[in-house]
C-alpha positions, 0 to 999 in steps of 0.5 A: 862239108858233107850235107845230109837231107833234112829229115834223113835218118842219122847214120855214122859218117864214112871214111870217104865223107871224112876225106871229102870234108878234110880235102884229103885222100882216103888213104890219108884218113886211113893213115891218120887212124892207123899210122898217124906218124906218117901224116904231117901235124897240119894235115892230121889236125885237119882230118881230126877236125872233120871227124869231130864235125861229122861225129865219125866213129871208126868201124872196128869190126870192118878193121878186124875183118880186114886184118883177120884178127879180133881185138877182143878177149872174153871172160866167162865167169862162174858167178857174176854176183860174187865180187871175187870174179869181178875182182879177177876180171879187173885184173884181166882188164889191167892186161887188156888195157895195156894191150889196147884190147877190149874185154867182154864179160859173160856170166854162166851162173853155174849153168852148163847150158848157159856156158855152152851158149856163150862159148858158141857165140864167142867162137862165132864172133871170132874173139881173139881168145876166151878166159873161163872159170868153167863149171867143169874144167875138163868139159870136151867143149873147151878142148874142141874150141881150142882145136878149132883155133880159139885159144882158151885159158882156164881160170881158178881151176886146173884142168887135167892134161895140158890142152890149155893154159890155166891159172889157179889157187891151191885151194887144198892148202887154203882149206888147211891153213883155215882149219889149222888156224881154228884148231890152234884157237882151241876148236875141235868141232868145226862146221864146213859151210858150202856146196862141196858136192858140186863145185870143184873149188869148194871140194878142194877146200873141204879136203884141205880142212880134213887134212888139217884135222887129221894133222891135229889128230882129229878124225873126219867126224870132227867136221860137220857138213852144213851143205848149201845149194849155192854160195850166197849170203842167203845160203850163209844165213840159212846155214846159221839157223841150221847150226843154231838148231843143233843140240849144244852138245854137238854144235860146232864152235867154229865154222869154215865157210866156202867163200866170204859171201857165205861167211857174211850171211852166217855172221848176219844170222849169228847177230839175229840169233844173238850168237856172239862172234867169236865167243859162241862161234868163230868164223873163217871165210874164203877169198878175202873180198873187200866186204870181209874187212868191213863186216860188223865183226871183221872177217878172218878169211883166206886171201886169194890174189884175185887181181893177179890171178886175172892179170896172169890169165890174160897175159897167158892168153895174149902170149898164146895168141902172139908167140910162135911155139907157145907152150901151155903153162899151169900157174898155181898161186899160194893163198894166205890167211888174214886173221881178224876179229871173227876168230880171235877171242 
């Protein structure tokens, strides 16, 4: 047994101390940790008992340094406050858990400088690979990191070119099916609520909305932009107040929101202003997060395969780090419309 001096600062036990306590060689302790099948059950039990007694924790950093390979992936998400991205991260964990890897989460909060800082730290930490929903999918820094040897997979966007694997959803089609549904419900003047000038996904959803209007013989003037500064519940509430303030003759009878958080905020605003949903205003969201179905008026939403999106992205990244002759792939999923009470009257 290893005895420490009274009052000594606590520290992690070393493999050498475990070996001494168990009466085995250092190599035997290493085999118990890395190749337990090579150690007899009795010896393995003795070593594990010594580890427990000494509160031994393996030094994974040292192990990775010796192996020259990290066992950590990282995901730089665009907005940590949006449940969509945490659901995507849960899908990534499905893949990393299966591969006995760790997943670090970082939140750029839509800030290019913060995103760049995280990317620099992750590269310095020699993570095995980086998953990212970027502010700009064509940012030169992403290509530079990949050229320096750290694989990068772009999530929820499709970059130009083929320098990375990517996994995304067809947001143009998502916008089309949302507004097509509203037109089929008899709406001809529709609000688009979101910040389409700064977020590529939102820009694509608005483009799809315009295509659906055009296919119905309605011009772009039938889409009323209620531009927001962000994509939060508070932004949705503010948009609702602006919409209610429009003259009745030009006020939209339906709204397509860039995501579910905005839609939920708009729904709250309607309740506060005594506007009935869907009788006075039909509302469609995007993402189909868990809260959409649980809203006071269950929310019609464009469903993205969030967990599958994350799992596929992580699997592509792991394939790139392990397969010789890996070829980059751009995977695009098709969204679907989930119709609920917020649009059915």
